[in-house]
C-alpha positions as CSV (number, residue, x, y, z in Angstrom):
1,X,0.0,-20.8,8.4
2,X,1.2,-17.8,6.5
3,X,0.0,-17.2,3.0
4,X,2.6,-17.2,0.1
5,X,2.8,-13.7,-1.4
6,X,4.0,-13.0,-5.0
7,X,4.8,-9.4,-5.9
8,X,3.8,-8.9,-9.6
9,X,5.0,-5.9,-11.6
10,X,2.3,-4.4,-13.8
11,X,2.1,-1.5,-16.3
12,X,5.1,0.9,-16.0
13,X,5.5,1.1,-12.3
14,X,2.5,-0.6,-10.5
15,X,2.6,-3.7,-8.3
16,X,-0.2,-6.2,-7.7
17,X,0.0,-9.1,-5.3
18,X,-1.0,-12.8,-5.5
19,X,-1.7,-14.6,-2.2
20,X,-2.0,-18.3,-2.0
21,X,-3.0,-20.8,0.7
22,X,-1.2,-24.1,0.0
23,X,-3.5,-26.0,2.3
24,X,-6.9,-24.9,1.0
25,X,-5.8,-24.1,-2.6
26,X,-7.4,-20.7,-2.4
27,X,-5.7,-17.8,-4.2
28,X,-6.4,-14.1,-4.1
29,X,-5.2,-11.0,-6.0
30,X,-4.9,-7.5,-4.6
31,X,-5.5,-4.9,-7.3
32,X,-5.5,-5.6,-11.0
33,X,-3.7,-2.9,-13.0
34,X,-3.6,-5.3,-15.9
35,X,-4.6,-9.0,-16.2
36,X,-1.9,-10.6,-18.3
37,X,1.0,-10.6,-15.7
38,X,-1.4,-12.0,-13.0
39,X,-2.7,-14.7,-15.3
40,X,0.9,-15.6,-16.0
41,X,1.7,-16.1,-12.3
42,X,-1.5,-18.1,-11.8
43,X,-0.8,-20.3,-14.8
44,X,2.8,-20.9,-14.0
45,X,2.0,-22.0,-10.5
46,X,-1.2,-23.9,-11.3
47,X,-3.2,-21.8,-8.9
48,X,-6.9,-21.2,-9.2
49,X,-8.1,-17.6,-8.5
50,X,-10.8,-17.4,-5.9
51,X,-10.8,-13.7,-4.8
52,X,-9.9,-10.2,-6.1
53,X,-9.5,-7.4,-3.6
54,X,-9.6,-3.8,-4.7
55,X,-8.1,-1.0,-2.7
56,X,-9.4,2.0,-4.7
57,X,-11.0,3.1,-7.9
58,X,-8.1,4.5,-9.9
59,X,-7.7,2.9,-13.3
60,X,-4.2,1.6,-12.7
61,X,-5.6,-0.6,-9.9
62,X,-8.8,-1.9,-11.5
63,X,-8.4,-1.9,-15.3
64,X,-7.7,-5.6,-15.5
65,X,-10.5,-6.8,-13.1
66,X,-13.0,-7.8,-15.7
67,X,-10.4,-9.6,-17.8
68,X,-9.2,-11.6,-14.7
69,X,-12.6,-12.2,-13.2
70,X,-14.0,-15.6,-13.9
71,X,-16.8,-17.9,-12.7
72,X,-16.7,-18.3,-8.9
73,X,-14.3,-15.4,-8.4
74,X,-15.4,-13.1,-5.6
75,X,-14.6,-9.4,-6.2
76,X,-14.3,-7.4,-2.9
77,X,-14.0,-3.6,-2.6
78,X,-15.1,-0.6,-0.6
79,X,-18.9,-0.1,-0.2
80,X,-18.3,3.7,-0.3
81,X,-16.8,3.4,-3.8
82,X,-19.0,0.7,-5.2
83,X,-20.4,3.2,-7.7
84,X,-17.0,3.6,-9.4
85,X,-15.5,0.2,-9.0
86,X,-16.1,-2.9,-11.1
87,X,-19.2,-4.8,-9.9
88,X,-18.6,-6.1,-6.4
89,X,-19.6,-9.4,-5.0
90,X,-18.8,-8.2,-1.5
91,X,-18.7,-4.6,-0.4
92,X,-16.7,-3.9,2.8
93,X,-15.8,-1.0,5.1
94,X,-13.8,-0.3,8.2
95,X,-14.2,-3.2,10.6
96,X,-16.0,-5.6,8.1
97,X,-15.6,-9.3,8.9
98,X,-13.7,-10.8,6.0
99,X,-12.1,-14.2,5.4
100,X,-9.8,-14.5,2.4
101,X,-7.7,-17.5,1.5
102,X,-8.7,-19.0,4.9
103,X,-7.4,-16.1,6.9
104,X,-9.3,-13.5,8.8
105,X,-8.6,-10.1,7.3
106,X,-8.9,-6.7,8.9
107,X,-10.3,-4.0,6.6
108,X,-9.0,-0.4,7.2
109,X,-10.7,2.6,5.8
110,X,-7.7,4.6,4.7
111,X,-9.0,7.8,3.0
112,X,-6.8,10.5,1.8
113,X,-5.5,9.6,-1.6
114,X,-9.1,8.9,-2.5
115,X,-12.1,9.1,-0.2
116,X,-13.0,5.4,-0.6
117,X,-9.5,3.9,-0.3
118,X,-9.3,0.8,1.8
119,X,-6.3,-1.3,3.0
120,X,-6.3,-5.0,3.9
121,X,-4.4,-6.4,6.8
122,X,-3.7,-10.1,7.1
123,X,-2.5,-10.5,10.7
124,X,-1.6,-14.2,10.6
125,X,0.6,-13.6,7.6
126,X,1.8,-10.3,8.9
127,X,1.1,-8.3,5.7
128,X,-0.8,-5.1,5.0
129,X,-1.9,-4.2,1.5
130,X,-1.8,-0.4,1.5
131,X,-1.7,0.4,-2.2
132,X,-1.5,4.2,-2.5
133,X,-2.1,5.2,1.1
134,X,1.2,4.1,2.7
135,X,3.9,3.6,0.0
136,X,7.5,2.7,0.3
137,X,9.2,5.9,1.5
138,X,6.0,7.9,0.7
139,X,2.3,8.3,0.6
140,X,-0.2,9.0,-2.1
141,X,-1.1,12.4,-3.3
142,X,-4.3,13.8,-1.7
143,X,-6.4,13.8,-4.8
144,X,-9.7,13.7,-2.9
145,X,-9.0,13.7,0.9
146,X,-7.5,16.1,3.3
147,X,-4.3,16.1,5.4
148,X,-6.4,15.3,8.4
149,X,-7.8,12.2,6.7
150,X,-4.5,11.0,5.4
151,X,-2.6,11.5,8.7
152,X,-5.4,9.6,10.5
153,X,-5.1,6.8,7.9
154,X,-1.3,6.6,8.2
155,X,-1.5,6.7,12.0
156,X,-3.8,3.7,12.0
157,X,-1.4,1.8,9.8
158,X,1.5,2.8,12.0
159,X,-0.1,1.1,14.9
160,X,0.2,-2.3,13.3
161,X,3.1,-4.5,14.5
162,X,6.4,-3.1,13.4
163,X,7.4,-6.3,11.6
164,X,4.3,-6.0,9.3
165,X,5.2,-6.3,5.6
166,X,3.8,-3.3,3.8
167,X,2.7,-4.2,0.3
168,X,2.2,-1.0,-1.6
169,X,1.2,-0.2,-5.1
170,X,4.0,1.5,-7.0
171,X,7.8,1.6,-7.7
172,X,8.2,5.2,-6.5
173,X,10.7,4.4,-3.8
174,X,13.8,6.0,-5.4
175,X,12.1,9.3,-6.1
176,X,10.5,9.2,-2.6
177,X,13.9,8.6,-1.1
178,X,15.5,11.6,-2.9
179,X,12.7,13.7,-1.4
180,X,13.1,12.3,2.1
181,X,16.7,13.3,2.1
182,X,15.6,16.9,1.7
183,X,13.6,16.6,4.9
184,X,16.0,14.7,7.1
185,X,19.5,14.6,5.5
186,X,21.2,13.6,8.7
187,X,18.9,10.6,9.6
188,X,21.3,7.7,9.7
189,X,18.5,5.1,9.1
190,X,17.4,7.1,6.0
191,X,21.0,7.4,4.7
192,X,21.4,3.6,4.9
193,X,18.1,2.9,3.3
194,X,18.8,5.2,0.4
195,X,21.9,3.3,-0.3
196,X,20.0,0.0,-0.3
197,X,17.3,1.4,-2.6
198,X,19.9,2.8,-5.0
199,X,21.5,-0.6,-5.2
200,X,18.2,-2.5,-5.6
201,X,17.2,-0.3,-8.5
202,X,20.6,-0.6,-10.1
203,X,20.1,-4.3,-10.0
204,X,16.6,-3.9,-11.4
205,X,15.1,-5.4,-8.2
206,X,11.8,-4.2,-6.7
207,X,12.0,-2.0,-3.5
208,X,8.6,-3.3,-2.3
209,X,7.3,-4.8,-0.1
210,X,8.9,-3.1,2.8
211,X,8.8,-3.4,6.6
212,X,6.7,-1.1,8.6
213,X,9.5,-0.5,11.1
214,X,11.7,0.8,8.2
215,X,8.9,3.1,7.1
216,X,8.5,4.5,10.6
217,X,12.2,5.1,10.8
218,X,12.7,6.7,7.4
219,X,9.4,7.7,5.6
220,X,9.0,11.4,6.2
221,X,5.2,11.1,6.0
222,X,5.1,8.8,9.0
223,X,7.4,11.1,10.9
224,X,5.3,14.2,11.1
225,X,5.0,13.6,14.9
226,X,8.8,13.3,15.5
227,X,10.3,16.3,17.3
228,X,13.6,16.3,15.4
229,X,11.8,16.4,12.1
230,X,9.5,19.2,13.3
231,X,12.6,21.1,14.3
232,X,14.2,20.5,10.9
233,X,11.2,22.2,9.3
234,X,11.1,25.0,11.8
235,X,7.7,23.7,13.0
236,X,8.6,22.7,16.6
237,X,5.3,23.9,18.0
238,X,3.0,22.8,15.1
239,X,0.6,20.0,15.4
240,X,1.2,16.7,13.6
241,X,-1.4,17.3,10.9
242,X,0.1,20.7,10.0
243,X,3.6,19.2,9.8
244,X,2.3,16.3,7.6
245,X,0.5,18.9,5.3
246,X,3.8,20.8,4.9
247,X,5.7,17.7,4.0
248,X,3.0,16.7,1.5
249,X,3.1,20.3,0.0
250,X,6.8,20.1,-0.4
251,X,6.6,16.7,-2.1
252,X,3.9,17.9,-4.5
253,X,6.3,20.6,-5.6
254,X,9.5,18.5,-5.5
Protein backbone atom coordinates (compact mmCIF):
# COMPACT_ATOMS: atom_id res chain seq x y z
CA UNK A 1 0.00 0.00 0.00
CA UNK A 2 1.39 3.39 -1.00
CA UNK A 3 1.69 6.14 1.56
CA UNK A 4 -0.22 9.38 1.07
CA UNK A 5 2.18 12.28 0.53
CA UNK A 6 1.29 15.93 1.16
CA UNK A 7 3.63 18.62 -0.17
CA UNK A 8 3.78 21.51 2.31
CA UNK A 9 5.16 24.95 1.36
CA UNK A 10 7.27 26.51 4.11
CA UNK A 11 9.18 29.77 4.57
CA UNK A 12 9.64 31.65 1.28
CA UNK A 13 10.56 28.79 -1.05
CA UNK A 14 11.01 25.56 0.95
CA UNK A 15 8.98 22.38 0.82
CA UNK A 16 8.47 19.79 3.54
CA UNK A 17 6.52 16.57 3.14
CA UNK A 18 3.99 14.75 5.28
CA UNK A 19 3.62 10.99 4.75
CA UNK A 20 0.69 9.01 6.11
CA UNK A 21 -0.19 5.33 6.32
CA UNK A 22 -3.98 5.12 6.48
CA UNK A 23 -3.85 1.50 7.65
CA UNK A 24 -1.50 1.92 10.62
CA UNK A 25 -2.24 5.58 11.36
CA UNK A 26 1.47 6.40 11.36
CA UNK A 27 2.56 9.79 10.01
CA UNK A 28 6.03 11.10 9.19
CA UNK A 29 7.43 14.46 8.17
CA UNK A 30 10.52 14.94 6.01
CA UNK A 31 12.38 18.12 7.01
CA UNK A 32 10.91 20.89 9.14
CA UNK A 33 11.79 24.38 7.87
CA UNK A 34 9.09 25.71 10.21
CA UNK A 35 6.54 23.93 12.35
CA UNK A 36 3.32 25.90 11.83
CA UNK A 37 2.40 24.78 8.27
CA UNK A 38 3.09 21.16 9.20
CA UNK A 39 1.04 21.37 12.38
CA UNK A 40 -1.79 22.78 10.26
CA UNK A 41 -1.69 19.80 7.89
CA UNK A 42 -1.61 17.34 10.78
CA UNK A 43 -4.46 19.06 12.59
CA UNK A 44 -6.63 19.46 9.50
CA UNK A 45 -6.36 15.75 8.73
CA UNK A 46 -6.43 14.46 12.29
CA UNK A 47 -3.09 12.72 11.85
CA UNK A 48 -0.73 11.97 14.74
CA UNK A 49 2.96 12.52 14.05
CA UNK A 50 5.20 9.51 14.70
CA UNK A 51 8.47 10.31 12.87
CA UNK A 52 10.58 13.25 11.68
CA UNK A 53 13.19 12.55 9.00
CA UNK A 54 15.99 15.09 8.48
CA UNK A 55 17.99 15.24 5.25
CA UNK A 56 20.70 17.72 6.30
CA UNK A 57 21.68 20.31 8.84
CA UNK A 58 20.88 23.63 7.10
CA UNK A 59 18.59 25.83 9.18
CA UNK A 60 15.85 25.92 6.55
CA UNK A 61 15.40 22.18 6.95
CA UNK A 62 15.63 21.81 10.73
CA UNK A 63 14.54 25.05 12.42
CA UNK A 64 11.06 23.78 13.27
CA UNK A 65 12.05 20.35 14.56
CA UNK A 66 11.96 21.15 18.27
CA UNK A 67 8.62 22.93 17.93
CA UNK A 68 7.14 19.96 16.07
CA UNK A 69 8.75 17.21 18.11
CA UNK A 70 6.47 15.77 20.77
CA UNK A 71 6.28 12.77 23.10
CA UNK A 72 6.80 9.54 21.22
CA UNK A 73 7.98 11.24 18.01
CA UNK A 74 11.14 9.64 16.65
CA UNK A 75 13.65 12.02 15.04
CA UNK A 76 15.87 10.38 12.40
CA UNK A 77 18.93 11.86 10.72
CA UNK A 78 22.45 11.19 9.52
CA UNK A 79 24.91 9.75 12.02
CA UNK A 80 27.68 11.76 10.35
CA UNK A 81 25.83 14.99 11.07
CA UNK A 82 24.46 14.17 14.53
CA UNK A 83 26.67 16.87 16.06
CA UNK A 84 24.91 19.62 14.10
CA UNK A 85 21.36 18.27 13.93
CA UNK A 86 18.64 18.43 16.56
CA UNK A 87 19.00 15.52 19.02
CA UNK A 88 18.40 12.28 17.14
CA UNK A 89 16.49 9.26 18.35
CA UNK A 90 17.88 7.23 15.47
CA UNK A 91 21.09 7.96 13.58
CA UNK A 92 21.31 6.41 10.11
CA UNK A 93 23.77 6.09 7.25
CA UNK A 94 24.00 4.59 3.79
CA UNK A 95 22.36 1.16 3.87
CA UNK A 96 20.76 1.49 7.32
CA UNK A 97 17.71 -0.69 7.92
CA UNK A 98 14.80 1.66 8.49
CA UNK A 99 11.04 1.27 8.76
CA UNK A 100 8.91 4.44 8.57
CA UNK A 101 5.10 4.46 8.43
CA UNK A 102 5.17 0.69 8.05
CA UNK A 103 7.37 0.82 4.93
CA UNK A 104 10.97 -0.26 4.49
CA UNK A 105 13.06 2.78 3.59
CA UNK A 106 16.41 2.85 1.83
CA UNK A 107 18.85 5.43 3.17
CA UNK A 108 21.21 6.96 0.61
CA UNK A 109 24.27 8.89 1.64
CA UNK A 110 24.15 11.79 -0.82
CA UNK A 111 27.01 14.16 0.03
CA UNK A 112 27.83 17.17 -2.09
CA UNK A 113 25.57 20.01 -0.99
CA UNK A 114 26.70 19.12 2.53
CA UNK A 115 28.99 16.31 3.63
CA UNK A 116 26.32 14.62 5.74
CA UNK A 117 23.31 14.96 3.42
CA UNK A 118 21.11 11.86 3.22
CA UNK A 119 18.15 11.00 1.00
CA UNK A 120 15.29 8.63 1.82
CA UNK A 121 13.78 6.28 -0.76
CA UNK A 122 10.41 4.61 -0.15
CA UNK A 123 10.35 1.86 -2.81
CA UNK A 124 6.79 0.63 -2.17
CA UNK A 125 5.43 4.17 -2.49
CA UNK A 126 7.87 5.00 -5.27
CA UNK A 127 9.11 8.26 -3.78
CA UNK A 128 12.57 9.61 -3.00
CA UNK A 129 13.08 12.56 -0.65
CA UNK A 130 16.21 14.19 -2.02
CA UNK A 131 15.98 17.69 -0.50
CA UNK A 132 18.93 19.75 -1.76
CA UNK A 133 20.85 17.00 -3.56
CA UNK A 134 18.60 16.30 -6.54
CA UNK A 135 16.24 19.23 -7.08
CA UNK A 136 13.65 19.86 -9.78
CA UNK A 137 15.73 20.90 -12.79
CA UNK A 138 18.80 21.36 -10.61
CA UNK A 139 21.01 20.28 -7.74
CA UNK A 140 22.26 21.99 -4.62
CA UNK A 141 25.32 24.18 -4.48
CA UNK A 142 28.47 22.41 -3.37
CA UNK A 143 28.83 24.14 -0.02
CA UNK A 144 30.87 21.35 1.56
CA UNK A 145 31.38 18.55 -0.96
CA UNK A 146 33.21 18.14 -4.24
CA UNK A 147 31.99 17.61 -7.81
CA UNK A 148 33.05 13.96 -7.52
CA UNK A 149 30.88 13.52 -4.44
CA UNK A 150 27.84 15.20 -5.93
CA UNK A 151 28.09 13.37 -9.25
CA UNK A 152 28.31 10.05 -7.37
CA UNK A 153 25.26 11.02 -5.29
CA UNK A 154 23.25 12.03 -8.35
CA UNK A 155 24.31 8.90 -10.21
CA UNK A 156 23.04 6.72 -7.38
CA UNK A 157 19.68 8.50 -7.45
CA UNK A 158 19.52 8.25 -11.25
CA UNK A 159 19.67 4.47 -10.89
CA UNK A 160 16.27 4.42 -9.15
CA UNK A 161 13.24 3.42 -11.25
CA UNK A 162 12.44 6.19 -13.75
CA UNK A 163 8.87 6.51 -12.46
CA UNK A 164 10.17 7.46 -8.99
CA UNK A 165 8.64 10.65 -7.60
CA UNK A 166 11.41 13.08 -6.61
CA UNK A 167 10.42 15.13 -3.57
CA UNK A 168 12.92 17.97 -3.39
CA UNK A 169 13.33 20.84 -1.00
CA UNK A 170 12.80 24.14 -2.81
CA UNK A 171 10.75 26.03 -5.39
CA UNK A 172 13.78 26.87 -7.55
CA UNK A 173 12.49 25.18 -10.69
CA UNK A 174 11.78 28.23 -12.85
CA UNK A 175 15.24 29.69 -12.29
CA UNK A 176 16.81 26.28 -12.82
CA UNK A 177 14.88 25.92 -16.06
CA UNK A 178 16.12 29.26 -17.36
CA UNK A 179 19.67 28.10 -16.72
CA UNK A 180 19.06 24.70 -18.31
CA UNK A 181 18.02 26.45 -21.52
CA UNK A 182 21.50 28.01 -21.73
CA UNK A 183 23.02 24.53 -21.74
CA UNK A 184 20.66 22.64 -24.08
CA UNK A 185 18.46 25.19 -25.88
CA UNK A 186 17.49 22.65 -28.55
CA UNK A 187 16.43 19.83 -26.19
CA UNK A 188 12.74 19.28 -27.10
CA UNK A 189 11.95 17.65 -23.74
CA UNK A 190 13.43 20.67 -21.98
CA UNK A 191 11.53 23.15 -24.14
CA UNK A 192 8.26 21.38 -23.34
CA UNK A 193 9.02 21.21 -19.63
CA UNK A 194 9.92 24.89 -19.45
CA UNK A 195 6.51 25.70 -20.88
CA UNK A 196 4.84 23.52 -18.23
CA UNK A 197 6.88 25.11 -15.45
CA UNK A 198 6.10 28.63 -16.65
CA UNK A 199 2.38 27.85 -16.67
CA UNK A 200 2.49 26.21 -13.24
CA UNK A 201 4.18 29.21 -11.65
CA UNK A 202 1.80 31.61 -13.42
CA UNK A 203 -1.02 29.65 -11.78
CA UNK A 204 0.85 29.70 -8.43
CA UNK A 205 1.12 25.91 -8.48
CA UNK A 206 4.17 24.08 -7.09
CA UNK A 207 6.55 22.50 -9.59
CA UNK A 208 7.55 19.73 -7.18
CA UNK A 209 7.45 16.81 -6.77
CA UNK A 210 8.73 15.75 -10.17
CA UNK A 211 9.37 12.45 -11.92
CA UNK A 212 12.89 11.05 -12.14
CA UNK A 213 12.41 10.29 -15.84
CA UNK A 214 11.71 13.98 -16.48
CA UNK A 215 14.80 14.99 -14.52
CA UNK A 216 16.99 12.60 -16.50
CA UNK A 217 15.60 14.03 -19.76
CA UNK A 218 15.87 17.72 -18.87
CA UNK A 219 17.97 18.42 -15.76
CA UNK A 220 21.45 19.44 -16.98
CA UNK A 221 23.11 18.21 -13.80
CA UNK A 222 21.91 14.68 -14.52
CA UNK A 223 23.03 14.90 -18.15
CA UNK A 224 26.77 15.41 -17.69
CA UNK A 225 27.25 11.93 -19.19
CA UNK A 226 25.20 12.64 -22.33
CA UNK A 227 27.35 12.98 -25.50
CA UNK A 228 25.18 15.70 -27.06
CA UNK A 229 25.43 17.84 -23.93
CA UNK A 230 29.18 17.33 -23.76
CA UNK A 231 29.40 18.41 -27.38
CA UNK A 232 27.30 21.51 -26.68
CA UNK A 233 29.85 22.52 -24.03
CA UNK A 234 32.83 21.71 -26.25
CA UNK A 235 33.80 18.94 -23.82
CA UNK A 236 33.33 15.86 -26.02
CA UNK A 237 36.32 14.04 -24.57
CA UNK A 238 35.97 15.14 -20.93
CA UNK A 239 34.93 12.74 -18.19
CA UNK A 240 31.51 13.03 -16.61
CA UNK A 241 32.73 14.64 -13.39
CA UNK A 242 34.55 17.38 -15.27
CA UNK A 243 31.43 18.12 -17.30
CA UNK A 244 29.28 18.16 -14.18
CA UNK A 245 31.76 20.54 -12.50
CA UNK A 246 31.58 22.89 -15.50
CA UNK A 247 27.78 22.91 -15.41
CA UNK A 248 27.83 23.63 -11.68
CA UNK A 249 30.37 26.42 -12.20
CA UNK A 250 28.16 28.01 -14.84
CA UNK A 251 25.09 27.77 -12.63
CA UNK A 252 26.93 29.36 -9.71
CA UNK A 253 27.69 32.33 -11.95
CA UNK A 254 24.28 32.43 -13.70
